[in-house]
N, C-alpha and C positions, 0 to 999 in steps of 0.2 A: 544444426548450427549451435554453437556453444556461446552462451551469453556470459559476460563478465560479471553479471549480477549487480551492476551499479547503474544509477540513472539520476535524473532530475525531474522534479514535479512540473509538468507542463501546465495543468490545471487541476482543480480539485473542488470538492464540495464536502460539507460536514452534515451528515445525516444525524439527527438527534436520537434515532432509535434504529436498530438493526432489523432488517426483514426476517432474519432467521432465528435470532436469539433475543428474547424479550428483555433479558438482564443486560444485554450489551448496548452500549451507546455512550456518548456519541461516537459515530463511526466516520473515518475519513475515506472517501471514495476518490481515487486519483487517476489521472492519465499520466503515466510515467513515460518519459522519453529515455530509452536505454542508450548507453554509450555507443551502441552499434548503429543507432539511428531509428530503430523500430520503436513503436508506441505500444504501450500495454496498460490496460485498465486493471487496477487492483486496489486493495485497502492499504492504508499506511497505519501500521500499529504504533500508537504513541500514547503517552500519558497526557500529552498537551495537544489535543486535536485542533485547538484554535491557535496554536503556535506554528502550524504548518503554513509554508509560503511558497508561491510560484518560484522555481529555480533552486529550491531547496534540494541538496544532494540526498539520495536514499540508496539503501542496499537491499538486495534480495534475501528473503529468509522464507521459511516455510511454516504453515500452521496446520496441524492436524485437526480435522473436524469430525472425523469418525475413524473407525478401524480401517475402512477401505479408502478414504479420501483425504488427501493433504493439498492444501491450497498454496500457491505462491503468493506472498504478501511482501510488503516492504516496510522498512523501518528507517528512521532518520539516521543518516551516516554521520559518523563523528569526524 
């Protein structure tokens, strides 16, 4: 299945600290409703974590976390 890589924020929370990186925080963890109707849990990468809102449009991007692992994450769509 090929995704269009866009969606909207269905619900979210802001964690003050990342579980994986002590220097990272706050972190937005969100349930994203993709345009195709599927739901996906992911992070929203933003400089304004408290500016995220339900219904906000987002787009898919990728974040490398190691040489072998790249995670799908979202950023605010313009």
